[in-house]
C-alpha positions as CSV (number, residue, x, y, z in Angstrom):
1,X,6.4,142.6,-103.0
2,X,2.9,141.4,-103.6
3,X,0.3,142.6,-101.1
4,X,-2.2,140.1,-99.9
5,X,-5.7,140.9,-98.7
6,X,-7.8,138.7,-96.7
7,X,-11.7,138.3,-96.9
8,X,-12.4,140.7,-94.4
9,X,-10.4,143.4,-96.2
10,X,-12.1,142.6,-99.3
11,X,-15.7,143.0,-97.9
12,X,-14.8,146.1,-96.1
13,X,-13.6,147.7,-99.5
14,X,-16.6,146.4,-101.4
15,X,-19.2,147.5,-98.8
16,X,-17.6,150.9,-99.1
17,X,-17.7,151.0,-102.8
18,X,-21.5,150.3,-102.7
19,X,-22.3,152.7,-100.1
20,X,-23.7,155.3,-102.5
21,X,-26.8,152.9,-103.0
22,X,-28.2,153.2,-99.7
23,X,-31.3,151.2,-99.1
24,X,-33.2,154.0,-97.6
25,X,-32.7,156.0,-100.8
26,X,-34.3,153.2,-102.8
27,X,-37.8,153.7,-101.7
28,X,-38.5,150.8,-99.4
29,X,-41.1,151.4,-96.8
30,X,-40.0,150.0,-93.3
31,X,-42.3,148.0,-91.2
32,X,-42.2,150.5,-88.5
33,X,-43.9,152.9,-91.0
34,X,-46.4,150.3,-92.1
35,X,-47.5,149.4,-88.6
36,X,-48.1,152.8,-87.4
37,X,-51.5,153.2,-88.8
38,X,-52.2,149.5,-88.8
39,X,-54.8,147.9,-86.3
40,X,-54.2,144.3,-85.0
41,X,-56.2,141.9,-86.9
42,X,-56.6,138.2,-85.8
43,X,-57.3,135.2,-87.9
44,X,-58.1,131.7,-86.4
45,X,-56.0,128.8,-87.2
46,X,-58.1,126.3,-85.3
47,X,-59.5,126.0,-81.8
48,X,-56.2,127.1,-79.9
49,X,-54.1,128.8,-82.6
50,X,-54.3,132.5,-84.2
51,X,-52.2,134.5,-86.5
52,X,-52.0,138.3,-85.7
53,X,-51.0,141.1,-88.2
54,X,-50.6,144.8,-87.8
55,X,-47.7,144.8,-85.3
56,X,-44.9,145.0,-87.9
57,X,-45.0,141.4,-88.9
58,X,-47.2,138.4,-88.7
59,X,-47.2,136.9,-85.1
60,X,-48.7,133.3,-84.2
61,X,-50.0,132.5,-80.7
62,X,-51.2,129.3,-79.3
63,X,-53.2,128.5,-76.1
64,X,-52.2,125.7,-73.8
65,X,-53.9,124.4,-70.4
66,X,-52.5,127.3,-68.3
67,X,-50.4,129.5,-70.5
68,X,-49.8,131.1,-73.9
69,X,-47.1,130.7,-76.5
70,X,-46.1,133.2,-79.1
71,X,-44.1,133.1,-82.4
72,X,-42.5,136.6,-82.8
73,X,-43.6,139.6,-80.9
74,X,-44.0,142.7,-83.2
75,X,-42.4,146.1,-83.0
76,X,-41.9,147.3,-79.3
77,X,-44.2,150.2,-79.9
78,X,-46.9,147.8,-81.0
79,X,-46.1,145.3,-78.2
80,X,-49.0,146.4,-75.9
81,X,-51.5,146.3,-78.4
82,X,-50.5,143.0,-79.6
83,X,-50.4,141.4,-76.4
84,X,-53.9,142.6,-75.6
85,X,-55.1,141.1,-78.9
86,X,-53.5,137.8,-78.0
87,X,-55.3,137.7,-74.7
88,X,-58.7,138.8,-76.3
89,X,-58.5,136.0,-78.8
90,X,-57.0,133.2,-76.5
91,X,-57.8,134.1,-72.9
92,X,-56.0,135.9,-70.0
93,X,-53.3,133.3,-69.3
94,X,-49.7,134.5,-69.3
95,X,-47.5,134.2,-72.2
96,X,-44.8,131.8,-70.8
97,X,-43.1,131.0,-74.2
98,X,-41.9,133.1,-77.0
99,X,-40.0,132.3,-80.2
100,X,-38.0,134.9,-82.0
101,X,-37.6,133.5,-85.7
102,X,-34.8,136.2,-86.1
103,X,-33.3,139.3,-84.5
104,X,-35.0,142.1,-86.2
105,X,-37.2,144.7,-84.4
106,X,-40.5,143.4,-85.9
107,X,-39.9,140.0,-84.3
108,X,-38.5,140.8,-81.0
109,X,-40.4,144.0,-79.8
110,X,-42.1,142.2,-77.0
111,X,-39.0,140.5,-75.7
112,X,-38.6,143.0,-73.0
113,X,-42.2,143.0,-71.7
114,X,-42.2,139.1,-71.7
115,X,-38.7,138.6,-70.6
116,X,-39.2,140.7,-67.6
117,X,-42.3,138.3,-66.6
118,X,-39.7,135.3,-66.8
119,X,-40.8,134.0,-70.3
120,X,-38.7,131.3,-72.0
121,X,-37.4,133.1,-75.1
122,X,-36.4,130.5,-77.8
123,X,-34.1,131.5,-80.7
124,X,-31.0,130.4,-82.6
125,X,-27.8,131.3,-80.7
126,X,-27.0,134.0,-83.4
127,X,-30.2,135.8,-82.7
128,X,-29.2,135.9,-78.9
129,X,-25.7,137.4,-79.9
130,X,-27.1,140.1,-82.3
131,X,-29.4,141.2,-79.8
132,X,-26.4,142.0,-77.4
133,X,-25.3,144.8,-79.7
134,X,-26.4,147.7,-81.7
135,X,-27.2,146.5,-85.1
136,X,-28.1,148.6,-88.2
137,X,-31.5,147.9,-89.2
138,X,-32.0,146.9,-92.9
139,X,-33.6,149.8,-95.0
140,X,-33.6,152.1,-92.0
141,X,-31.4,154.9,-90.7
142,X,-31.1,153.5,-87.2
143,X,-29.7,150.8,-85.0
144,X,-31.5,148.3,-82.8
145,X,-30.2,147.0,-79.7
146,X,-28.6,146.0,-77.5
147,X,-31.6,144.5,-75.5
148,X,-31.4,144.2,-71.8
149,X,-30.4,140.7,-70.7
150,X,-33.7,139.7,-69.6
151,X,-35.0,140.6,-73.2
152,X,-32.4,138.3,-75.1
153,X,-33.4,134.7,-75.8
154,X,-32.7,132.3,-72.9
155,X,-33.0,128.9,-74.7
156,X,-31.0,128.9,-78.0
157,X,-30.4,126.1,-80.6
158,X,-27.9,125.5,-83.2
159,X,-30.0,123.0,-85.4
160,X,-33.4,121.8,-84.4
161,X,-35.6,121.3,-81.3
162,X,-39.0,120.0,-80.2
163,X,-41.6,120.8,-77.5
164,X,-45.0,119.8,-76.5
165,X,-47.4,122.6,-75.8
166,X,-50.7,121.4,-74.5
167,X,-51.9,118.9,-77.2
168,X,-49.7,120.5,-79.9
169,X,-46.4,119.0,-81.0
170,X,-44.0,121.8,-82.1
171,X,-40.8,121.2,-84.1
172,X,-38.4,124.1,-84.8
173,X,-35.1,124.3,-86.8
174,X,-32.4,126.4,-88.2
175,X,-32.5,127.8,-91.8
176,X,-28.7,128.4,-92.5
177,X,-27.7,132.0,-93.6
178,X,-31.0,133.0,-95.3
179,X,-32.6,136.1,-94.4
180,X,-30.1,136.5,-91.5
181,X,-27.7,134.0,-90.0
182,X,-30.2,133.2,-87.2
183,X,-33.5,132.2,-88.9
184,X,-35.6,129.4,-87.6
185,X,-38.9,128.1,-88.7
186,X,-41.8,127.0,-86.2
187,X,-43.9,123.9,-87.3
188,X,-47.1,123.2,-85.4
189,X,-47.3,119.6,-86.5
190,X,-50.8,118.9,-85.2
191,X,-52.4,121.9,-86.6
192,X,-50.1,121.6,-89.8
193,X,-49.1,125.2,-89.5
194,X,-45.7,126.3,-90.6
195,X,-44.3,129.7,-89.3
196,X,-41.5,130.6,-91.7
197,X,-40.0,133.9,-90.3
198,X,-38.1,136.3,-92.6
199,X,-37.1,134.2,-95.6
200,X,-40.6,134.1,-96.8
201,X,-42.7,137.2,-97.7
202,X,-46.5,137.2,-98.6
203,X,-46.4,140.6,-100.2
204,X,-43.4,142.4,-101.6
205,X,-39.7,141.3,-101.7
206,X,-38.0,139.9,-98.6
207,X,-34.9,141.5,-96.9
208,X,-31.6,139.9,-97.3
209,X,-29.8,141.2,-94.3
210,X,-26.3,140.5,-95.6
211,X,-24.8,142.4,-92.7
212,X,-25.8,139.8,-90.3
213,X,-25.2,136.9,-92.4
214,X,-28.1,136.5,-94.7
215,X,-27.3,135.8,-98.4
216,X,-29.4,134.9,-101.5
217,X,-28.1,131.3,-101.8
218,X,-29.2,130.6,-98.2
219,X,-32.6,132.1,-99.1
220,X,-33.1,129.6,-101.9
221,X,-32.0,126.6,-99.6
222,X,-34.4,127.8,-96.8
223,X,-37.4,127.8,-99.3
224,X,-36.4,124.2,-100.4
225,X,-36.2,123.0,-96.7
226,X,-39.6,124.7,-95.9
227,X,-41.2,123.1,-98.9
228,X,-39.9,119.8,-97.8
229,X,-41.5,120.2,-94.4
230,X,-44.9,121.2,-95.8
231,X,-47.6,119.3,-97.6
232,X,-50.6,120.5,-99.7
233,X,-52.8,121.2,-96.7
234,X,-50.1,123.0,-94.7
235,X,-51.0,126.8,-93.8
236,X,-47.8,128.7,-94.4
237,X,-47.2,132.0,-92.3
238,X,-44.8,134.1,-93.9
239,X,-43.1,137.2,-92.0
240,X,-45.8,139.4,-93.6
241,X,-48.9,139.4,-96.0
242,X,-51.4,136.5,-96.3
243,X,-51.2,132.9,-95.6
244,X,-49.5,130.8,-98.2
245,X,-49.3,127.2,-99.4
246,X,-46.8,124.8,-100.3
247,X,-47.3,125.5,-103.8
248,X,-46.4,129.2,-103.2
249,X,-43.3,128.0,-101.2
250,X,-42.2,126.0,-104.4
251,X,-43.1,128.8,-106.8
252,X,-41.0,131.4,-104.7
253,X,-38.2,128.8,-104.5
254,X,-38.0,128.6,-108.3
255,X,-38.3,132.3,-108.8
256,X,-35.5,133.1,-106.4
257,X,-33.3,130.3,-107.8
258,X,-33.5,132.0,-111.3
259,X,-32.7,135.5,-109.8
260,X,-29.7,134.0,-108.0
261,X,-28.3,132.4,-111.3
262,X,-28.7,135.7,-112.9
263,X,-27.0,137.7,-110.2
264,X,-24.0,135.1,-110.0
265,X,-23.6,135.5,-113.8
266,X,-23.4,139.3,-113.3
267,X,-21.2,139.1,-110.5
268,X,-18.9,137.0,-112.6
269,X,-18.8,139.8,-115.2
270,X,-17.4,142.1,-112.6
271,X,-20.6,144.4,-112.4
272,X,-21.2,147.0,-109.8
273,X,-24.5,147.3,-107.9
274,X,-25.7,150.0,-110.3
275,X,-24.9,148.0,-113.4
276,X,-26.9,145.1,-111.8
277,X,-29.9,147.2,-111.3
278,X,-29.8,148.3,-114.9
279,X,-29.7,144.7,-116.1
280,X,-33.1,144.0,-114.4
281,X,-32.6,140.6,-113.1
282,X,-36.1,140.5,-111.7
283,X,-37.9,142.2,-114.6
284,X,-40.6,139.4,-115.2
285,X,-41.4,139.3,-111.6
286,X,-41.7,142.9,-110.6
287,X,-45.4,143.3,-111.7
288,X,-46.4,140.9,-109.0
289,X,-43.8,141.5,-106.2
290,X,-43.3,145.4,-106.7
291,X,-40.4,147.7,-107.2
292,X,-37.2,145.6,-106.6
293,X,-34.2,148.0,-106.5
294,X,-33.7,147.6,-102.6
295,X,-34.1,143.7,-102.9
296,X,-31.8,143.4,-105.9
297,X,-29.1,145.7,-104.1
298,X,-29.2,143.6,-101.0
299,X,-29.3,140.2,-102.8
300,X,-26.3,141.1,-104.9
301,X,-24.2,142.6,-102.1
302,X,-24.9,139.3,-100.2
303,X,-23.1,137.5,-102.9
304,X,-19.7,139.2,-102.1
305,X,-19.1,137.3,-98.9
306,X,-19.5,133.9,-100.7
307,X,-17.6,134.5,-103.8
308,X,-15.0,137.0,-102.7
309,X,-11.4,135.7,-103.1
310,X,-9.4,134.6,-100.2
311,X,-6.3,136.3,-101.6
């Protein structure tokens, strides 16, 4: 009798086979370690908009007539310093609106403080669901969550949304299964500032969190979507690193499309993760973006769920 295995069985076996290549052993430095020694720095994006770094990820804050809005909240251990920096830059008004671009600790560390104050927390529905459980943090030997109910998003989307905040028209939308399966962008249309969240990195390789739905093909699609939203004057705020441009988005799209094509070919040859690393699919990009073992391992494993046989 022929034994049939479903997709779940295949993925469990495949993940187990690759366990020897733990991401922690590949030398990636987690955001928590980077943020410990960093001070919060603020850069103006206009009269009512700033980007803040040093809390674990880039965060954006905007001032309205009687309240403040934030996109991402840094790590929990940096939340107090971040919120103080926001108030110093924009004034003492309360933060009434917070976007989570995805569920990771670097984006949701202010959820509890602001949620307890009654803030509206906007995110994709999948982000809300992930924050209800203890999830393994990529590249770190720990889990994150569950967050208390008041710290979880209370206004969620599946596709797109809009809001007006003071004089600013804000558009936000889903980036399907890119960095996670709950990524969203936030576009400050009047200021022409596009906040990308995790799919875009300004320094070093991005995380492909395949355990919570991210995958390399979705990352390429996300960069195409983001490039289509931007124009030559758009200031692009990545998850980390300096402000980028539409040209940077297009260059990243082309690079990741090239890497995806190579990884697909290696997968079809039946290669294991260590063999893929030996094939060096990012070799001409490593000088600019740094050591790529963790990224390549995550990106390759992310293909398994999309190219695994059903039987």
